[in-house]
N, C-alpha and C positions, 0 to 999 in steps of 0.2 A: 357162323348164323347170326342174326342181330335180333334186339331183343321185340322189335315191331312183327317179328315171323313167328314168334311163340304163341301158341293157342290159349284161350281161355282154361284155367284151370290146370295148365300144364307148368312145371319148375324147370329152373336151369341155375347155371353159375354163370355169376357174371366175370369174364376172362380178361377184358379191356373196356376202357372207356376213352372215345374219341372225341372228338369236339376241339374248340382252341378257345383260349383266353377265359373270360368269364364265364361261359357256358360251360366249359368240362369243369371249373372249379364248383359252380353251382350243382352238377350233377355230382361230383363227388362229396361236398357238403351234405346233400340230401342222403347220403349212405350208399349210393349208386358205385361202390369201388369193387375191384376186382377180389373174388373168391365169396362174394356174398350170395346167399341163394335168394332167387325171387321168383315170384309166382305171379301169373298174371289172374287178377281176380274178376274184373269186367274189362269189356270194351263198349265204349258209346254206340248208339245205333248208326252212325255212319261212320265208325270206326277209329275216329279220333276225338277226344282223348283215351289212353288205356289207364287201368286202375291195377297197382301192383300190391303185394303184400311182401315185404321185408323187413329183417330186423324187429319182428314184432309191431309194427306200423303198417297202415295204407298208405300209399304215395300214387297221385294220378301225375302222369306225364305226356306230354304232346308227342304225337306219333313221330314227329319230325326227329325230336331228340332222342326216342327210343332206337331210332335207326342208326344212330351214333354209339350205341352200347353192344359191344360182341359178347356173345353167350354159348354155352356149352350145356346143351340139353340133358337133364338127368334121366337116366332110364328107371324103369319100374323097380330094379332091384337094388338100387342105391337107397 
């Protein structure tokens, strides 16, 4: 599943970061690296952009970029 499909308030772990060239490097530089826990905090009224919480800070990214990030949802027991 990709990050753009994660609902507000839910958490997941990043499994892979797609994209090419500068975009992929920028996503990795912002802390969106594999095995990082991420939570969707807010979604803009029209659905783009989305606000994430990861590594102790908030990050807002475009929906198009979120589609390039593969995640695995975290169940409530974890």
